C-alpha positions, 0 to 999 in steps of 0.5 A: 362507182355505182348507183347509190346516190342521186348525183350528176354522174349517175344521171349522166350514165343513165341518160347516156344509155337511154339516148343511145337506146333511142338511136337504135343501139342495144345498151346494157348498164352494169354497176357494182352497186344499185340502190332503190332511191337512186333515180328510180324513174331513169333506171326503169328505162335501161337494162341494169345489172348489179355486178355484186348482186350476190352480196346480202342486202344487209351486209355492213358497208355493202357499197364499199364491199360491192366495189371491191367484190366487183373489182376482184371478181370481174364478170369477164364472161358476162361482159363479153359479146359487146361491140364496146364498153363505156366505163365511167370511172372506177372500178368500171375502167378496171373491169373494162380493161380486164374484159378488153384483155380477155375478149379484145372489146374496145373501151372508152373511159368517160372520166367525171373526175381524177380518182379522188382517193389518189388525187383529192381536191383541196375541199376533199382534204378539208372535209374528208369522207366522214359523211359516208362510211363506205367512202371512208372505208374506200379512202382508207383502202386506197391510202398509200396503196401503190399497187391500186394506184398503178392499176388505176392508171393502167386501166385509164391508159389502156382505154382506147379513148378517154372522154371527160365532162369538162375542160376543167377535168380534161386538164386535170386528167392530162396532168395526172394520167398523161393521156390526151382526153376529149371533152364530151359535155353532158346534156339536158333532157329537153323533153322534161327540162323546159322553159315554162310559158310563165313563172308562177308564185313568189320568188325563191332560190333553188339549189340542187346538190348532195348533202355532203360537206364537199358541196359547201351548202353552208355558203348558201346559208350564209348568203341567205342570211344576208339576203333576208335582211332586205328580203325577209320572206325570201325562201330557198329550196335545197333538194337532195337525199338526207345524209348525216350532214343534213342535220348539221345544215339544219342546225346552221339554218336555225342558228342563222334564223332561217328556219322559215326561209330554208326548205330541205325537200329530200329526193324528188321525182323528176316531175317535182324537180322540174317544177321547182326549176321552172318556178325558181327565180335564181339557181344558186350553186355553191359547190367549190371545185365542182367537176362540171355540175348539171344544176346550172345547165338544167336551170338554164334549160328552164329559163333560170339564171344561175349564180355560181363561183368563178371556178372549176366546171361552172365557169364553162356553163355560166357566162358572167353577166349574160346567163348569170353571174360568177362570184369571186371564190369564195366571197359570200359578200359578192355572192349575195350582191349578185343575188340582190341585183337579180332580185331587185331587177326582174327585167334583168332576171328575165333577160338573163333567164332567156339567154341562159335557155338559149345557151343551154339549148345550143351547147348542152343537149343530149343530142350533141352529147350522143352525136359526139359519143357515137363518133368516138364509138365508131372510131374504136369499133 
């Protein structure tokens, strides 16, 4: 969709381009929208073009308008001359198949999710898109629009190969689009996310997620309310850029008496984020129906066990009882129980952290991701 917030999908696109470049491929990245606060360090490492760059920066709803603009005025000529296009979701897949039709360029659709405007998750139906007026506008434009729905399906079905970020999403893509995708797990940058020689400072929890209602960070605050009853000095750091929803979360934390326990950090540099990971005692991920979730594997790379829900993408990244715990959705009581188990048993925490590190290095690396991606690129080229 574009680079307008620091999410796992955006990090995956940029790291994918960086790692392909390191292997000698010439890679260019195109996106309808690019905002300065979205992973500035990673963006510096790629050749990046904003396809709606002609729209004025002050334009109302520029993110939504940029996606519409790029969909209608597909820059076919500018996107010609490549051996292949890897399209991440919409409107990228639509743009890519238009270039394929004109120039014969083969296309890989890498889908992080089913189009949520046409197939929203239960959590999307409950929460809506009120936090972001751009997404709210796009949702309204998609609602009941059978033409756009057909074009969405057409662009996926006419891709040469469809890849997904998890088995969870693979099954959803198969049912919704009627295609046979392959799983190509995202990875962790092992040169940055590393296990420290030792963890320093007092124990704290860490959670990394966008401040959207769909991420249900209020579950984390409920868990913290339980944990401080026996660990009154325990802190929890919540990263991510502030949104309209952040103020609500802060009020909830205040209502629960957690003002001194919960810290909202805002966006961090990669170095600051890695340091938080490395010294965290537990990583907590309370997002329901998460497509994949980079947080648990980044924490694992830093030797930190995770506590997640036993549902969706995290079921594939956390081995219950070995690299962390999976709590019954959405039992805050069980979530808190698993946290207490680790807080009260440092030896168990360290053992799980070590196993999490080994599992991450074995299964979720960019080397494995790009090995797989190169194989698919070779086939379609």
